[in-house]
ROPANU-687157 format. One record per atom (N, C-alpha, C): atom name; residue number from 1; x, y, z. Coordinates in steps of 0.05 Angstrom, whole numbers. Layout:
N
<r atom="CA" nr="NUM" X="X" Y="Y" Z="Z"/>
...
//
This chain:
99
<r atom="N" nr="1" X="3480" Y="723" Z="3273"/>
<r atom="CA" nr="1" X="3476" Y="719" Z="3245"/>
<r atom="C" nr="1" X="3478" Y="745" Z="3230"/>
<r atom="N" nr="2" X="3493" Y="745" Z="3209"/>
<r atom="CA" nr="2" X="3496" Y="769" Z="3193"/>
<r atom="C" nr="2" X="3485" Y="764" Z="3165"/>
<r atom="N" nr="3" X="3470" Y="783" Z="3155"/>
<r atom="CA" nr="3" X="3459" Y="781" Z="3128"/>
<r atom="C" nr="3" X="3480" Y="790" Z="3108"/>
<r atom="N" nr="4" X="3488" Y="772" Z="3090"/>
<r atom="CA" nr="4" X="3508" Y="779" Z="3069"/>
<r atom="C" nr="4" X="3495" Y="776" Z="3042"/>
<r atom="N" nr="5" X="3511" Y="783" Z="3021"/>
<r atom="CA" nr="5" X="3501" Y="783" Z="2994"/>
<r atom="C" nr="5" X="3493" Y="755" Z="2985"/>
<r atom="N" nr="6" X="3507" Y="734" Z="2995"/>
<r atom="CA" nr="6" X="3500" Y="706" Z="2988"/>
<r atom="C" nr="6" X="3471" Y="700" Z="2998"/>
<r atom="N" nr="7" X="3465" Y="708" Z="3022"/>
<r atom="CA" nr="7" X="3438" Y="703" Z="3033"/>
<r atom="C" nr="7" X="3417" Y="719" Z="3018"/>
<r atom="N" nr="8" X="3424" Y="743" Z="3011"/>
<r atom="CA" nr="8" X="3405" Y="760" Z="2995"/>
<r atom="C" nr="8" X="3399" Y="747" Z="2968"/>
<r atom="N" nr="9" X="3420" Y="736" Z="2955"/>
<r atom="CA" nr="9" X="3416" Y="723" Z="2929"/>
<r atom="C" nr="9" X="3399" Y="698" Z="2932"/>
<r atom="N" nr="10" X="3402" Y="683" Z="2954"/>
<r atom="CA" nr="10" X="3386" Y="660" Z="2960"/>
<r atom="C" nr="10" X="3357" Y="667" Z="2964"/>
<r atom="N" nr="11" X="3353" Y="688" Z="2980"/>
<r atom="CA" nr="11" X="3325" Y="698" Z="2985"/>
<r atom="C" nr="11" X="3312" Y="707" Z="2959"/>
<r atom="N" nr="12" X="3328" Y="721" Z="2943"/>
<r atom="CA" nr="12" X="3318" Y="731" Z="2917"/>
<r atom="C" nr="12" X="3309" Y="707" Z="2900"/>
<r atom="N" nr="13" X="3324" Y="686" Z="2900"/>
<r atom="CA" nr="13" X="3317" Y="662" Z="2884"/>
<r atom="C" nr="13" X="3292" Y="648" Z="2896"/>
<r atom="N" nr="14" X="3291" Y="645" Z="2922"/>
<r atom="CA" nr="14" X="3268" Y="631" Z="2935"/>
<r atom="C" nr="14" X="3242" Y="647" Z="2931"/>
<r atom="N" nr="15" X="3244" Y="674" Z="2931"/>
<r atom="CA" nr="15" X="3220" Y="690" Z="2929"/>
<r atom="C" nr="15" X="3214" Y="697" Z="2900"/>
<r atom="N" nr="16" X="3230" Y="686" Z="2882"/>
<r atom="CA" nr="16" X="3227" Y="691" Z="2853"/>
<r atom="C" nr="16" X="3227" Y="722" Z="2847"/>
<r atom="N" nr="17" X="3246" Y="736" Z="2858"/>
<r atom="CA" nr="17" X="3249" Y="764" Z="2854"/>
<r atom="C" nr="17" X="3272" Y="770" Z="2837"/>
<r atom="N" nr="18" X="3271" Y="793" Z="2824"/>
<r atom="CA" nr="18" X="3294" Y="803" Z="2809"/>
<r atom="C" nr="18" X="3300" Y="831" Z="2820"/>
<r atom="N" nr="19" X="3320" Y="833" Z="2837"/>
<r atom="CA" nr="19" X="3327" Y="858" Z="2850"/>
<r atom="C" nr="19" X="3351" Y="871" Z="2837"/>
<r atom="N" nr="20" X="3350" Y="897" Z="2836"/>
<r atom="CA" nr="20" X="3373" Y="912" Z="2826"/>
<r atom="C" nr="20" X="3394" Y="912" Z="2848"/>
<r atom="N" nr="21" X="3419" Y="920" Z="2842"/>
<r atom="CA" nr="21" X="3440" Y="921" Z="2862"/>
<r atom="C" nr="21" X="3433" Y="940" Z="2884"/>
<r atom="N" nr="22" X="3421" Y="963" Z="2878"/>
<r atom="CA" nr="22" X="3413" Y="982" Z="2898"/>
<r atom="C" nr="22" X="3392" Y="970" Z="2917"/>
<r atom="N" nr="23" X="3373" Y="955" Z="2906"/>
<r atom="CA" nr="23" X="3352" Y="942" Z="2922"/>
<r atom="C" nr="23" X="3364" Y="921" Z="2940"/>
<r atom="N" nr="24" X="3384" Y="906" Z="2929"/>
<r atom="CA" nr="24" X="3397" Y="885" Z="2945"/>
<r atom="C" nr="24" X="3411" Y="897" Z="2969"/>
<r atom="N" nr="25" X="3425" Y="919" Z="2964"/>
<r atom="CA" nr="25" X="3440" Y="933" Z="2986"/>
<r atom="C" nr="25" X="3421" Y="944" Z="3007"/>
<r atom="N" nr="26" X="3399" Y="956" Z="2998"/>
<r atom="CA" nr="26" X="3379" Y="966" Z="3017"/>
<r atom="C" nr="26" X="3366" Y="944" Z="3033"/>
<r atom="N" nr="27" X="3359" Y="922" Z="3019"/>
<r atom="CA" nr="27" X="3347" Y="899" Z="3033"/>
<r atom="C" nr="27" X="3366" Y="887" Z="3054"/>
<r atom="N" nr="28" X="3391" Y="885" Z="3046"/>
<r atom="CA" nr="28" X="3412" Y="875" Z="3065"/>
<r atom="C" nr="28" X="3414" Y="892" Z="3089"/>
<r atom="N" nr="29" X="3414" Y="918" Z="3085"/>
<r atom="CA" nr="29" X="3415" Y="937" Z="3108"/>
<r atom="C" nr="29" X="3390" Y="935" Z="3126"/>
<r atom="N" nr="30" X="3366" Y="933" Z="3113"/>
<r atom="CA" nr="30" X="3341" Y="931" Z="3128"/>
<r atom="C" nr="30" X="3340" Y="906" Z="3145"/>
<r atom="N" nr="31" X="3348" Y="883" Z="3133"/>
<r atom="CA" nr="31" X="3348" Y="858" Z="3147"/>
<r atom="C" nr="31" X="3368" Y="858" Z="3170"/>
<r atom="N" nr="32" X="3391" Y="869" Z="3166"/>
<r atom="CA" nr="32" X="3411" Y="871" Z="3187"/>
<r atom="C" nr="32" X="3400" Y="889" Z="3210"/>
<r atom="N" nr="33" X="3385" Y="910" Z="3204"/>
<r atom="CA" nr="33" X="3374" Y="928" Z="3224"/>
<r atom="C" nr="33" X="3353" Y="912" Z="3240"/>
<r atom="N" nr="34" X="3337" Y="896" Z="3227"/>
<r atom="CA" nr="34" X="3317" Y="880" Z="3241"/>
<r atom="C" nr="34" X="3331" Y="860" Z="3260"/>
<r atom="N" nr="35" X="3353" Y="848" Z="3251"/>
<r atom="CA" nr="35" X="3367" Y="829" Z="3269"/>
<r atom="C" nr="35" X="3379" Y="844" Z="3293"/>
<r atom="N" nr="36" X="3388" Y="868" Z="3289"/>
<r atom="CA" nr="36" X="3399" Y="884" Z="3311"/>
<r atom="C" nr="36" X="3377" Y="890" Z="3332"/>
<r atom="N" nr="37" X="3353" Y="896" Z="3323"/>
<r atom="CA" nr="37" X="3331" Y="901" Z="3341"/>
<r atom="C" nr="37" X="3324" Y="876" Z="3357"/>
<r atom="N" nr="38" X="3324" Y="853" Z="3344"/>
<r atom="CA" nr="38" X="3318" Y="828" Z="3357"/>
<r atom="C" nr="38" X="3340" Y="822" Z="3378"/>
<r atom="N" nr="39" X="3365" Y="829" Z="3371"/>
<r atom="CA" nr="39" X="3387" Y="825" Z="3390"/>
<r atom="C" nr="39" X="3382" Y="841" Z="3416"/>
<r atom="N" nr="40" X="3371" Y="865" Z="3413"/>
<r atom="CA" nr="40" X="3365" Y="881" Z="3436"/>
<r atom="C" nr="40" X="3345" Y="868" Z="3454"/>
<r atom="N" nr="41" X="3325" Y="854" Z="3442"/>
<r atom="CA" nr="41" X="3305" Y="840" Z="3458"/>
<r atom="C" nr="41" X="3318" Y="817" Z="3474"/>
<r atom="N" nr="42" X="3339" Y="805" Z="3463"/>
<r atom="CA" nr="42" X="3352" Y="783" Z="3477"/>
<r atom="C" nr="42" X="3365" Y="793" Z="3503"/>
<r atom="N" nr="43" X="3371" Y="819" Z="3504"/>
<r atom="CA" nr="43" X="3384" Y="830" Z="3528"/>
<r atom="C" nr="43" X="3365" Y="834" Z="3551"/>
<r atom="N" nr="44" X="3339" Y="833" Z="3546"/>
<r atom="CA" nr="44" X="3319" Y="838" Z="3567"/>
<r atom="C" nr="44" X="3318" Y="815" Z="3586"/>
<r atom="N" nr="45" X="3314" Y="822" Z="3612"/>
<r atom="CA" nr="45" X="3311" Y="801" Z="3632"/>
<r atom="C" nr="45" X="3281" Y="793" Z="3633"/>
<r atom="N" nr="46" X="3276" Y="769" Z="3624"/>
<r atom="CA" nr="46" X="3248" Y="759" Z="3623"/>
<r atom="C" nr="46" X="3244" Y="736" Z="3643"/>
<r atom="N" nr="47" X="3261" Y="733" Z="3662"/>
<r atom="CA" nr="47" X="3260" Y="711" Z="3681"/>
<r atom="C" nr="47" X="3234" Y="710" Z="3697"/>
<r atom="N" nr="48" X="3223" Y="733" Z="3704"/>
<r atom="CA" nr="48" X="3198" Y="733" Z="3720"/>
<r atom="C" nr="48" X="3173" Y="736" Z="3703"/>
<r atom="N" nr="49" X="3175" Y="734" Z="3677"/>
<r atom="CA" nr="49" X="3152" Y="737" Z="3660"/>
<r atom="C" nr="49" X="3142" Y="710" Z="3651"/>
<r atom="N" nr="50" X="3116" Y="705" Z="3656"/>
<r atom="CA" nr="50" X="3104" Y="680" Z="3647"/>
<r atom="C" nr="50" X="3099" Y="681" Z="3617"/>
<r atom="N" nr="51" X="3102" Y="658" Z="3603"/>
<r atom="CA" nr="51" X="3096" Y="658" Z="3575"/>
<r atom="C" nr="51" X="3067" Y="665" Z="3569"/>
<r atom="N" nr="52" X="3063" Y="680" Z="3547"/>
<r atom="CA" nr="52" X="3036" Y="688" Z="3539"/>
<r atom="C" nr="52" X="3024" Y="667" Z="3521"/>
<r atom="N" nr="53" X="3003" Y="654" Z="3530"/>
<r atom="CA" nr="53" X="2990" Y="633" Z="3514"/>
<r atom="C" nr="53" X="2967" Y="645" Z="3497"/>
<r atom="N" nr="54" X="2953" Y="664" Z="3509"/>
<r atom="CA" nr="54" X="2930" Y="677" Z="3495"/>
<r atom="C" nr="54" X="2931" Y="707" Z="3500"/>
<r atom="N" nr="55" X="2920" Y="722" Z="3481"/>
<r atom="CA" nr="55" X="2920" Y="751" Z="3484"/>
<r atom="C" nr="55" X="2901" Y="761" Z="3505"/>
<r atom="N" nr="56" X="2882" Y="745" Z="3512"/>
<r atom="CA" nr="56" X="2862" Y="754" Z="3532"/>
<r atom="C" nr="56" X="2857" Y="731" Z="3552"/>
<r atom="N" nr="57" X="2851" Y="739" Z="3576"/>
<r atom="CA" nr="57" X="2845" Y="719" Z="3597"/>
<r atom="C" nr="57" X="2816" Y="711" Z="3596"/>
<r atom="N" nr="58" X="2800" Y="725" Z="3580"/>
<r atom="CA" nr="58" X="2771" Y="719" Z="3578"/>
<r atom="C" nr="58" X="2767" Y="691" Z="3566"/>
<r atom="N" nr="59" X="2747" Y="677" Z="3575"/>
<r atom="CA" nr="59" X="2741" Y="650" Z="3565"/>
<r atom="C" nr="59" X="2712" Y="650" Z="3555"/>
<r atom="N" nr="60" X="2708" Y="641" Z="3531"/>
<r atom="CA" nr="60" X="2681" Y="637" Z="3520"/>
<r atom="C" nr="60" X="2663" Y="662" Z="3524"/>
<r atom="N" nr="61" X="2670" Y="684" Z="3512"/>
<r atom="CA" nr="61" X="2655" Y="708" Z="3515"/>
<r atom="C" nr="61" X="2634" Y="711" Z="3493"/>
<r atom="N" nr="62" X="2627" Y="689" Z="3480"/>
<r atom="CA" nr="62" X="2608" Y="690" Z="3458"/>
<r atom="C" nr="62" X="2580" Y="696" Z="3469"/>
<r atom="N" nr="63" X="2565" Y="710" Z="3454"/>
<r atom="CA" nr="63" X="2537" Y="714" Z="3462"/>
<r atom="C" nr="63" X="2519" Y="693" Z="3448"/>
<r atom="N" nr="64" X="2497" Y="688" Z="3459"/>
<r atom="CA" nr="64" X="2478" Y="670" Z="3447"/>
<r atom="C" nr="64" X="2466" Y="682" Z="3422"/>
<r atom="N" nr="65" X="2461" Y="667" Z="3402"/>
<r atom="CA" nr="65" X="2447" Y="677" Z="3378"/>
<r atom="C" nr="65" X="2418" Y="680" Z="3384"/>
<r atom="N" nr="66" X="2408" Y="704" Z="3378"/>
<r atom="CA" nr="66" X="2379" Y="709" Z="3382"/>
<r atom="C" nr="66" X="2368" Y="722" Z="3357"/>
<r atom="N" nr="67" X="2345" Y="713" Z="3349"/>
<r atom="CA" nr="67" X="2332" Y="725" Z="3325"/>
<r atom="C" nr="67" X="2317" Y="750" Z="3335"/>
<r atom="N" nr="68" X="2324" Y="773" Z="3322"/>
<r atom="CA" nr="68" X="2312" Y="798" Z="3330"/>
<r atom="C" nr="68" X="2305" Y="814" Z="3305"/>
<r atom="N" nr="69" X="2285" Y="829" Z="3306"/>
<r atom="CA" nr="69" X="2278" Y="849" Z="3285"/>
<r atom="C" nr="69" X="2274" Y="836" Z="3258"/>
<r atom="N" nr="70" X="2262" Y="814" Z="3256"/>
<r atom="CA" nr="70" X="2257" Y="801" Z="3231"/>
<r atom="C" nr="70" X="2235" Y="814" Z="3215"/>
<r atom="N" nr="71" X="2238" Y="816" Z="3189"/>
<r atom="CA" nr="71" X="2217" Y="827" Z="3172"/>
<r atom="C" nr="71" X="2202" Y="804" Z="3160"/>
<r atom="N" nr="72" X="2176" Y="807" Z="3156"/>
<r atom="CA" nr="72" X="2161" Y="787" Z="3141"/>
<r atom="C" nr="72" X="2166" Y="791" Z="3112"/>
<r atom="N" nr="73" X="2159" Y="773" Z="3095"/>
<r atom="CA" nr="73" X="2164" Y="774" Z="3066"/>
<r atom="C" nr="73" X="2152" Y="799" Z="3054"/>
<r atom="N" nr="74" X="2128" Y="805" Z="3060"/>
<r atom="CA" nr="74" X="2115" Y="829" Z="3048"/>
<r atom="C" nr="74" X="2130" Y="854" Z="3054"/>
<r atom="N" nr="75" X="2137" Y="858" Z="3079"/>
<r atom="CA" nr="75" X="2151" Y="882" Z="3087"/>
<r atom="C" nr="75" X="2179" Y="884" Z="3074"/>
<r atom="N" nr="76" X="2192" Y="861" Z="3070"/>
<r atom="CA" nr="76" X="2219" Y="861" Z="3058"/>
<r atom="C" nr="76" X="2217" Y="868" Z="3028"/>
<r atom="N" nr="77" X="2196" Y="859" Z="3015"/>
<r atom="CA" nr="77" X="2193" Y="864" Z="2986"/>
<r atom="C" nr="77" X="2179" Y="890" Z="2980"/>
<r atom="N" nr="78" X="2167" Y="903" Z="2999"/>
<r atom="CA" nr="78" X="2151" Y="927" Z="2995"/>
<r atom="C" nr="78" X="2166" Y="949" Z="2980"/>
<r atom="N" nr="79" X="2191" Y="954" Z="2987"/>
<r atom="CA" nr="79" X="2207" Y="976" Z="2975"/>
<r atom="C" nr="79" X="2226" Y="967" Z="2953"/>
<r atom="N" nr="80" X="2224" Y="942" Z="2946"/>
<r atom="CA" nr="80" X="2242" Y="931" Z="2925"/>
<r atom="C" nr="80" X="2235" Y="943" Z="2898"/>
<r atom="N" nr="81" X="2254" Y="952" Z="2882"/>
<r atom="CA" nr="81" X="2248" Y="963" Z="2856"/>
<r atom="C" nr="81" X="2234" Y="942" Z="2838"/>
<r atom="N" nr="82" X="2242" Y="917" Z="2840"/>
<r atom="CA" nr="82" X="2230" Y="896" Z="2824"/>
<r atom="C" nr="82" X="2227" Y="871" Z="2842"/>
<r atom="N" nr="83" X="2204" Y="859" Z="2841"/>
<r atom="CA" nr="83" X="2200" Y="834" Z="2856"/>
<r atom="C" nr="83" X="2177" Y="819" Z="2845"/>
<r atom="N" nr="84" X="2176" Y="793" Z="2850"/>
<r atom="CA" nr="84" X="2152" Y="778" Z="2844"/>
<r atom="C" nr="84" X="2139" Y="773" Z="2871"/>
<r atom="N" nr="85" X="2123" Y="754" Z="2875"/>
<r atom="CA" nr="85" X="2109" Y="751" Z="2900"/>
<r atom="C" nr="85" X="2127" Y="739" Z="2922"/>
<r atom="N" nr="86" X="2150" Y="727" Z="2914"/>
<r atom="CA" nr="86" X="2167" Y="714" Z="2934"/>
<r atom="C" nr="86" X="2196" Y="725" Z="2935"/>
<r atom="N" nr="87" X="2206" Y="735" Z="2913"/>
<r atom="CA" nr="87" X="2235" Y="741" Z="2911"/>
<r atom="C" nr="87" X="2241" Y="769" Z="2901"/>
<r atom="N" nr="88" X="2264" Y="779" Z="2908"/>
<r atom="CA" nr="88" X="2274" Y="803" Z="2895"/>
<r atom="C" nr="88" X="2282" Y="796" Z="2867"/>
<r atom="N" nr="89" X="2277" Y="814" Z="2848"/>
<r atom="CA" nr="89" X="2285" Y="809" Z="2820"/>
<r atom="C" nr="89" X="2308" Y="829" Z="2814"/>
<r atom="N" nr="90" X="2329" Y="819" Z="2802"/>
<r atom="CA" nr="90" X="2352" Y="836" Z="2795"/>
<r atom="C" nr="90" X="2358" Y="834" Z="2766"/>
<r atom="N" nr="91" X="2370" Y="854" Z="2754"/>
<r atom="CA" nr="91" X="2378" Y="852" Z="2725"/>
<r atom="C" nr="91" X="2399" Y="830" Z="2721"/>
<r atom="N" nr="92" X="2397" Y="818" Z="2698"/>
<r atom="CA" nr="92" X="2417" Y="798" Z="2691"/>
<r atom="C" nr="92" X="2445" Y="811" Z="2688"/>
<r atom="N" nr="93" X="2465" Y="799" Z="2700"/>
<r atom="CA" nr="93" X="2492" Y="812" Z="2699"/>
<r atom="C" nr="93" X="2512" Y="794" Z="2685"/>
<r atom="N" nr="94" X="2505" Y="769" Z="2679"/>
<r atom="CA" nr="94" X="2524" Y="751" Z="2666"/>
<r atom="C" nr="94" X="2512" Y="741" Z="2640"/>
<r atom="N" nr="95" X="2527" Y="744" Z="2619"/>
<r atom="CA" nr="95" X="2519" Y="733" Z="2593"/>
<r atom="C" nr="95" X="2536" Y="710" Z="2587"/>
<r atom="N" nr="96" X="2525" Y="687" Z="2583"/>
<r atom="CA" nr="96" X="2540" Y="663" Z="2577"/>
<r atom="C" nr="96" X="2537" Y="657" Z="2547"/>
<r atom="N" nr="97" X="2559" Y="656" Z="2534"/>
<r atom="CA" nr="97" X="2559" Y="650" Z="2505"/>
<r atom="C" nr="97" X="2563" Y="620" Z="2502"/>
<r atom="N" nr="98" X="2546" Y="608" Z="2488"/>
<r atom="CA" nr="98" X="2548" Y="579" Z="2482"/>
<r atom="C" nr="98" X="2563" Y="576" Z="2456"/>
<r atom="N" nr="99" X="2583" Y="558" Z="2456"/>
<r atom="CA" nr="99" X="2598" Y="554" Z="2431"/>
<r atom="C" nr="99" X="2593" Y="527" Z="2419"/>
//
Protein backbone atom coordinates (compact mmCIF):
# COMPACT_ATOMS: atom_id res chain seq x y z
CA UNK A 1 0.00 0.00 0.00
CA UNK A 2 1.29 3.42 -0.91
CA UNK A 3 0.08 6.63 0.71
CA UNK A 4 -0.86 9.15 -1.97
CA UNK A 5 -2.40 12.62 -1.99
CA UNK A 6 -5.91 11.19 -2.45
CA UNK A 7 -5.61 9.18 0.76
CA UNK A 8 -4.16 12.18 2.61
CA UNK A 9 -7.14 14.28 1.50
CA UNK A 10 -9.52 11.58 2.70
CA UNK A 11 -7.76 11.36 6.07
CA UNK A 12 -7.85 15.14 6.33
CA UNK A 13 -11.60 15.09 5.75
CA UNK A 14 -12.26 12.23 8.20
CA UNK A 15 -10.17 13.85 10.94
CA UNK A 16 -11.71 17.27 10.26
CA UNK A 17 -8.27 18.79 9.68
CA UNK A 18 -7.16 21.63 7.47
CA UNK A 19 -3.59 20.95 6.44
CA UNK A 20 -1.33 23.17 4.38
CA UNK A 21 0.36 21.68 1.32
CA UNK A 22 3.65 21.44 3.23
CA UNK A 23 1.90 19.58 6.08
CA UNK A 24 0.24 17.19 3.60
CA UNK A 25 3.59 16.39 1.99
CA UNK A 26 5.25 15.82 5.38
CA UNK A 27 2.35 13.63 6.58
CA UNK A 28 2.49 11.59 3.38
CA UNK A 29 6.22 11.03 3.84
CA UNK A 30 5.81 10.12 7.52
CA UNK A 31 3.03 7.62 6.82
CA UNK A 32 5.00 6.03 3.98
CA UNK A 33 8.00 5.68 6.35
CA UNK A 34 5.78 3.93 8.91
CA UNK A 35 4.56 1.52 6.23
CA UNK A 36 8.17 0.77 5.23
CA UNK A 37 9.02 -0.09 8.86
CA UNK A 38 6.03 -2.42 9.06
CA UNK A 39 7.14 -4.06 5.80
CA UNK A 40 10.48 -4.84 7.45
CA UNK A 41 8.62 -6.63 10.25
CA UNK A 42 6.90 -8.82 7.64
CA UNK A 43 10.33 -10.11 6.61
CA UNK A 44 11.02 -11.58 10.07
CA UNK A 45 10.72 -15.33 10.54
CA UNK A 46 8.16 -15.77 13.33
CA UNK A 47 7.36 -19.44 12.66
CA UNK A 48 8.72 -20.59 16.05
CA UNK A 49 7.22 -17.77 18.09
CA UNK A 50 4.00 -18.39 19.99
CA UNK A 51 1.39 -15.64 19.89
CA UNK A 52 1.47 -13.32 22.91
CA UNK A 53 -1.86 -13.31 24.69
CA UNK A 54 -0.84 -11.44 27.85
CA UNK A 55 2.12 -9.27 28.77
CA UNK A 56 2.84 -11.29 31.89
CA UNK A 57 2.55 -14.95 32.79
CA UNK A 58 1.55 -14.03 36.36
CA UNK A 59 -2.02 -14.91 37.34
CA UNK A 60 -4.05 -13.08 39.98
CA UNK A 61 -1.22 -11.29 41.73
CA UNK A 62 -3.62 -9.07 43.66
CA UNK A 63 -3.06 -8.60 47.34
CA UNK A 64 -5.84 -8.84 49.87
CA UNK A 65 -7.28 -5.55 51.10
CA UNK A 66 -6.29 -4.94 54.69
CA UNK A 67 -7.21 -1.99 56.88
CA UNK A 68 -4.02 -0.55 58.37
CA UNK A 69 -3.03 2.62 60.16
CA UNK A 70 -6.50 4.04 60.59
CA UNK A 71 -6.95 7.30 62.49
CA UNK A 72 -9.83 7.86 64.83
CA UNK A 73 -12.00 10.92 64.23
CA UNK A 74 -10.38 13.04 66.96
CA UNK A 75 -6.86 12.41 65.69
CA UNK A 76 -7.87 13.18 62.10
CA UNK A 77 -9.54 16.48 63.03
CA UNK A 78 -6.89 17.54 65.57
CA UNK A 79 -4.68 19.44 63.06
CA UNK A 80 -7.45 20.64 60.77
CA UNK A 81 -7.52 24.45 60.38
CA UNK A 82 -11.33 24.39 60.67
CA UNK A 83 -13.60 21.63 61.86
CA UNK A 84 -16.72 21.00 63.83
CA UNK A 85 -17.06 17.92 66.00
CA UNK A 86 -17.49 15.53 63.08
CA UNK A 87 -16.27 17.05 59.80
CA UNK A 88 -13.54 19.10 58.18
CA UNK A 89 -14.80 22.57 57.33
CA UNK A 90 -13.60 24.22 54.13
CA UNK A 91 -14.22 27.65 52.62
CA UNK A 92 -17.04 27.94 50.14
CA UNK A 93 -15.66 27.79 46.60
CA UNK A 94 -18.79 27.87 44.44
CA UNK A 95 -21.21 30.77 44.23
CA UNK A 96 -24.52 29.89 42.64
CA UNK A 97 -26.50 32.80 41.27
CA UNK A 98 -30.20 32.28 41.22
CA UNK A 99 -32.04 33.94 38.36
